[in-house]
C-alpha positions in Angstrom: 25.6 -20.4 9.5 22.0 -19.6 8.1 22.8 -16.0 7.8 26.1 -16.7 6.2 24.4 -18.6 3.4 21.7 -15.9 3.2 24.4 -13.3 2.7 26.2 -15.4 0.1 23.1 -16.1 -1.9 22.1 -12.4 -1.8 25.5 -11.3 -2.8 25.6 -13.6 -5.9 22.0 -12.5 -6.8 23.0 -8.8 -6.9 24.0 -8.8 -10.7 20.7 -10.6 -11.6 18.7 -8.1 -9.5 20.4 -5.1 -11.3 19.7 -6.7 -14.7 16.1 -7.2 -13.7 15.8 -3.6 -12.6 17.4 -2.3 -15.8 14.8 -4.2 -18.0 11.9 -2.9 -15.7 13.2 0.5 -16.2 12.1 0.3 -19.8 8.6 0.7 -18.5 9.4 2.6 -15.5 12.6 4.8 -15.7 12.7 5.1 -11.9 14.2 1.6 -11.7 17.3 2.8 -13.6 17.9 5.8 -11.3 19.6 6.4 -8.0 21.3 3.0 -7.8 24.1 4.5 -5.5 21.5 4.8 -2.8 20.8 1.0 -3.0 24.5 0.5 -2.1 24.3 3.0 0.8 26.2 5.8 -1.1 24.5 9.0 -0.5 24.9 12.3 1.4 22.7 12.3 4.5 21.4 15.8 5.0 19.4 15.2 8.3 20.3 15.3 12.0 21.6 12.1 13.7 19.4 10.4 16.4 16.2 10.8 14.4 13.6 8.4 13.4 14.0 5.8 10.6 10.7 4.6 8.9 10.9 1.9 6.2 7.7 1.8 4.2 8.6 -0.4 1.2 6.2 0.7 -1.6 3.0 2.6 -2.4 0.7 0.8 0.1 2.9 1.0 3.0 3.9 4.6 2.3 0.3 5.7 2.2 -0.6 3.8 5.2 2.3 5.2 7.1 1.3 8.9 6.5 -0.8 9.3 9.6 1.9 7.7 11.7 4.7 9.9 10.2 2.5 13.0 10.9 1.8 11.9 14.5 5.7 11.3 14.9 6.4 14.7 13.4 3.9 16.5 16.0 5.3 14.5 18.9 9.0 14.9 17.9 9.3 18.2 16.0 13.0 18.5 16.4 13.9 15.0 15.1 14.8 14.2 11.4 12.5 11.5 10.0 14.2 9.4 7.4 11.7 7.6 5.2 13.0 4.6 3.0 11.3 2.7 0.2 12.4 0.0 -2.2 10.4 0.9 -5.3 10.3 3.9 -7.5 6.5 4.1 -7.1 7.0 4.2 -3.3 9.6 6.8 -3.7 7.3 9.0 -5.9 4.6 8.8 -3.1 7.0 10.0 -0.5 7.9 12.9 -2.7 4.2 13.7 -3.3 3.0 13.4 0.4 6.0 15.1 2.1 7.1 17.8 -0.5 7.4 20.6 1.9 9.0 18.5 4.6 11.6 17.3 2.2 12.4 20.8 1.1 12.8 22.0 4.7 14.9 19.0 5.8 12.3 17.8 8.5 12.1 14.6 6.3 14.9 12.8 4.4 14.1 10.2 1.8 16.5 7.5 0.2 16.1 4.0 -1.1 16.9 1.3 1.5 20.1 -0.4 0.5 20.2 -4.1 -0.3 20.1 -6.2 2.7 23.8 -7.1 3.0 25.8 -6.5 6.2 28.4 -4.2 4.8 25.8 -2.0 3.1 23.3 -1.9 6.1 26.2 -1.1 8.6 27.2 1.8 6.5 23.7 3.0 6.1 22.8 2.8 9.8 26.1 4.4 10.8 25.4 7.2 8.3 21.9 8.1 9.6 22.4 7.1 13.2 18.7 6.5 14.0 17.5 6.5 17.6 14.8 4.2 16.7 13.9 2.2 13.5 10.2 1.5 12.5 9.5 -1.1 9.9 6.1 -1.2 8.3 4.0 -4.2 8.3 6.0 -7.2 7.2 9.1 -6.0 5.5 11.6 -7.8 7.7 15.3 -8.2 6.6 17.9 -9.9 8.8 20.7 -7.4 8.3 19.0 -4.1 8.9 17.6 -5.4 12.2 21.1 -6.7 13.2 22.7 -3.5 12.2 20.2 -1.5 14.4 20.9 -3.8 17.2 24.6 -3.2 16.9 24.0 0.6 17.1 21.7 0.0 20.0 18.7 1.4 18.1 15.4 -0.2 19.1 13.5 -1.8 16.1 9.8 -1.7 16.1 7.6 -3.6 13.6 4.8 -1.2 13.2 1.3 -2.0 12.0 2.5 -5.6 11.9 0.6 -8.3 10.0 1.5 -12.0 9.6 -0.6 -14.2 7.4 -0.8 -17.8 8.0 1.0 -18.4 4.7 3.9 -16.2 5.7 4.0 -17.7 9.3 4.5 -21.1 7.7 7.4 -19.7 5.6 9.1 -18.2 8.6 8.7 -21.4 10.4 10.3 -23.4 7.6 13.5 -21.3 7.7 13.5 -20.8 11.5 17.4 -20.7 11.7 17.4 -17.5 9.7 14.1 -16.0 10.9 14.3 -16.7 14.6 17.3 -14.5 15.3 15.7 -11.8 13.1 12.5 -11.9 15.2 14.4 -11.9 18.4 16.2 -8.7 17.2 12.9 -6.9 17.1 12.4 -4.7 20.3 8.6 -4.6 19.9 6.0 -5.9 17.5 2.9 -3.6 17.2 0.4 -6.1 15.6 -2.7 -5.1 13.8 -4.9 -7.9 15.2 -4.9 -10.5 17.9 -4.3 -13.3 15.2 -1.2 -11.5 13.9 0.2 -11.3 17.4 -0.5 -15.0 18.2 1.3 -16.0 15.0 4.4 -14.0 16.0 4.3 -15.6 19.5 4.0 -19.0 18.1 7.2 -18.4 16.1 9.0 -17.8 19.3 8.6 -14.0 20.0 8.3 -13.3 23.8 4.7 -12.2 24.7 6.0 -9.1 26.4 7.4 -7.8 23.1 4.2 -8.1 21.2 1.3 -5.6 21.6 -2.0 -5.3 19.6 -2.4 -1.7 18.6 -4.9 -2.1 15.7 -4.3 -1.2 12.1 -3.3 2.3 11.3 -5.1 1.8 7.9 -8.3 2.7 9.8 -6.9 6.1 10.7 -7.9 7.5 7.3 -8.5 11.3 6.9 -9.9 11.8 3.5 -9.2 15.5 2.4 -12.2 17.5 1.3 -10.5 18.5 -2.0 -10.4 14.8 -2.9 -14.1 14.4 -2.3 -14.8 17.6 -4.3 -12.5 16.7 -7.2 -14.4 13.3 -7.3 -17.6 15.0 -7.5 -16.4 17.3 -10.4 -15.0 14.3 -12.3 -18.3 12.4 -12.1 -20.1 15.5 -13.4 -17.9 15.4 -16.5 -19.3 11.9 -17.2 -22.9 12.6 -16.2 -24.0 12.6 -12.7 -26.7 10.0 -13.2 -24.2 7.4 -14.6 -23.2 4.6 -12.4 -19.5 4.2 -12.1 -17.3 1.1 -11.2 -13.8 1.4 -10.3 -11.1 -1.3 -10.3 -8.6 -0.1 -7.8 -5.0 -1.2 -7.8 -5.2 -3.8 -10.6 -2.7 -6.4 -11.4 -2.0 -8.5 -14.4 -4.8 -11.0 -15.0 -7.5 -8.8 -13.3 -8.1 -6.1 -15.9 -9.2 -8.5 -18.6 -11.5 -10.3 -16.0 -13.2 -7.1 -15.1 -13.5 -5.9 -18.6 -15.2 -9.1 -19.6 -17.7 -8.6 -16.7 -18.1 -4.9 -17.7 -19.1 -5.8 -21.3 -21.7 -8.3 -20.0 -23.2 -5.6 -17.8 -23.4 -3.1 -20.7 -26.4 -5.0 -21.9 -28.5 -3.9 -18.9 -26.6 -0.8 -18.1 -25.6 0.8 -21.3 -24.2 4.1 -19.7 -22.1 2.2 -17.1 -18.5 3.6 -16.8 -15.5 1.7 -15.7 -12.5 3.3 -14.0 -9.3 1.4 -14.0 -6.4 2.2 -11.7 -3.5 -0.2 -12.4 -1.3 -0.8 -9.3 2.0 -0.2 -11.3 2.7 2.5 -13.8 4.6 0.2 -16.2 1.3 -1.5 -17.0 -0.6 1.7 -18.1 0.0 0.9 -21.8 -0.7 -2.7 -21.3 -4.1 -2.1 -19.9 -4.9 0.6 -22.4 -4.2 -2.0 -25.1 -6.6 -4.5 -23.5 -9.4 -1.8 -23.6 -8.8 -0.9 -27.2 -8.8 -4.5 -28.3 -12.3 -4.8 -27.0 -13.3 -1.7 -29.1 -14.4 0.3 -26.0 -14.3 4.0 -25.8 -11.1 4.8 -23.7 -9.9 8.0 -22.2 -6.6 8.2 -20.5 -6.4 10.6 -17.5 -2.8 11.7 -18.5 -3.9 12.5 -22.1 -6.9 14.7 -20.9 -4.4 16.8 -19.0 -2.3 17.3 -22.1 -5.0 17.8 -24.8 -7.8 20.2 -24.2 -9.8 18.5 -26.9 -9.7 15.1 -25.2 -11.9 15.3 -22.2 -13.8 12.5 -20.4 -17.5 12.8 -21.3 -20.8 11.0 -21.3 -19.5 8.8 -24.2 -16.5 7.6 -22.2 -16.8 3.9 -21.3 -13.4 3.2 -19.8 -11.5 5.8 -17.9 -7.8 4.8 -17.4 -6.3 6.5 -14.3 -2.7 6.5 -15.5 -1.5 9.0 -13.0 0.0 8.7 -9.5 -1.4 9.8 -6.2 -5.1 10.2 -7.2 -6.6 7.0 -5.8 -8.8 8.9 -3.3 -10.1 11.2 -5.9 -10.8 8.2 -8.2 -12.6 6.4 -5.5 -14.6 9.5 -4.6 -16.0 9.5 -8.2 -17.2 5.9 -8.1 -20.3 4.2 -6.9 -18.8 0.6 -6.5 -15.1 -0.1 -5.7 -13.6 -3.4 -6.8 -10.4 -4.0 -4.9 -7.4 -5.3 -7.0 -4.9 -7.9 -6.1 -7.7 -10.0 -4.9 -8.9 -11.9 -8.0 -5.3 -13.3 -8.5 -3.3 -14.9 -5.8 -1.8 -11.7 -4.5 -3.6 -11.2 -1.1 -5.6 -8.1 -2.0 -5.0 -4.5 -1.4 -6.5 -2.0 1.2 -10.4 -1.7 1.0 -10.6 0.9 3.8 -10.0 3.9 1.6 -13.2 3.0 -0.3 -15.0 2.4 3.0 -14.0 5.7 4.4 -15.7 7.3 1.2 -18.8 5.3 1.9 -18.4 3.2 -1.3 -19.8 -0.3 -1.7 -16.9 -2.5 -1.7 -16.2 -5.8 -3.8 -13.1 -7.8 -3.1 -12.1 -11.2 -4.7 -11.3 -14.4 -2.7 -7.5 -13.8 -2.3 -7.5 -11.4 0.7 -4.7 -12.9 3.0 -3.0 -9.5 3.3 -6.2 -8.1 4.8 -8.1 -11.2 6.1 -9.1 -9.9 9.4 -10.2 -6.5 7.9 -12.1 -8.3 5.1 -14.0 -10.6 7.5 -14.9 -7.5 9.7 -16.3 -5.7 6.6 -18.2 -8.8 5.4 -19.6 -9.4 8.9 -20.8 -5.8 9.1 -22.3 -5.9 5.6 -19.8 -3.4 4.1 -18.2 -5.6 1.4 -19.1 -8.5 -0.7 -16.6 -11.2 -1.8 -17.6 -13.1 -4.9 -15.6 -15.6 -6.8 -14.5 -14.8 -10.3 -17.5 -16.8 -11.6 -20.0 -14.9 -9.4 -18.5 -11.5 -10.0 -20.8 -10.2 -12.7 -23.9 -11.4 -10.7 -22.7 -9.6 -7.7 -22.0 -6.3 -9.6 -25.5 -6.6 -11.4 -27.1 -6.8 -8.0 -25.3 -3.8 -6.6 -25.9 -1.7 -9.8 -29.7 -2.5 -9.6 -30.0 -1.7 -5.9 -28.8 1.9 -4.8 -30.3 1.1 -1.3 -28.0 -1.8 -1.0 -24.9 0.3 -2.2 -25.8 3.0 0.3 -26.2 0.7 3.2 -22.9 -0.9 2.5 -21.2 2.5 2.3 -22.6 3.5 5.6 -21.6 0.3 7.2 -18.0 0.7 5.8 -17.8 4.1 7.1 -18.9 3.0 10.6 -16.2 0.1 10.6 -13.5 2.7 9.8 -14.6 5.1 12.5 -15.0 2.4 15.2 -11.5 1.1 14.7 -9.5 4.2 14.7 -6.9 5.2 17.2 -4.0 2.8 16.3 -1.8 5.9 15.3 -2.1 7.4 18.8 -1.2 4.1 20.4 1.9 3.7 18.1 3.2 7.2 18.6 3.0 6.5 22.4 4.9 3.3 22.2 7.6 4.9 19.9 8.0 7.7 22.5 8.4 5.2 25.3 11.1 3.4 23.2 13.0 6.7 22.5 13.0 7.7 26.1 14.1 4.3 27.5 
């Protein structure tokens, strides 16, 4: 009965979802494109009995890359179908797997809306031998459709915050059958595993594999490009980066930046908004403060408009260059953490040996955050203490260096989750 009402409500909501997407398409045209795929109308060009990986959006897609590469190496003859739900996630898939998409080794489409007639058509069309769902993107009907096709479903790199666990428990009549439909949960941490078990998942279907986010391989070209970018600004300048910012955070960091200019007049702030539809909005916030702004996209288009020593705020309004931007910074402020969003991944900055600052909202990465704090790799100030924290880090290169070294050590010591996951997937395919 619970699933019936879920399907009914979802069906009734579809017109409103489409209207919302249309309006969002004003800022990001991707929301107005490829709607047929969201209703499972597409031509599948891959081979049946492949691997289905659902990676939702940008963060999950980036995190899943080492896993996808590992699966490719272990299963060279299988088609890997990667689905997302957002245009930004789709853009990341196209960027990361350009050659594989062209060769047909990887197929990419949007995941259809989670309605039984759409999911049944989708799963029958691609006929996966296994479905991997990244992190927490659980939908009842995709799991049920895979179960009907006898395709095992693995929740990979699984995390479950205390807040989400309470929500699942509140709607147990809907969530328990969904959780029971999972063949295996590969949890990031012991606390995640315990929360799933507490919700009724059998212990023998939960494994702690660690977080694949630790399995970061930073390309040398990203490091080199970061160095080159910093040379444009002046190699002695200190650089802050606000990575993956959300509405409400850019203004906060800009206010703090302006306070810091009194003591550090050559300080540069790089802002990387999480969503491209906010690029113009963030630019307006900077210009309203009469700060010298350079947009990365414009510096590509106009030879005369290059970032220089006079640049105060550098707006990274391009996609797929986060590692490059982090490589050019001295201190990384992680977005989504100074509003109630749960924070974004701090490990990319750690892998690049950057001093990391994250706000109090970190429930998406609570175990990782605590580990970094305990090892002296990250500081977690409140909004009110942010400027004090940044001033201390700017004054003390020794502290920044030690934090960076500690962060790299945490990353290196926790790697190996990808190999464990690839092995578990192989066992499921063979069984």
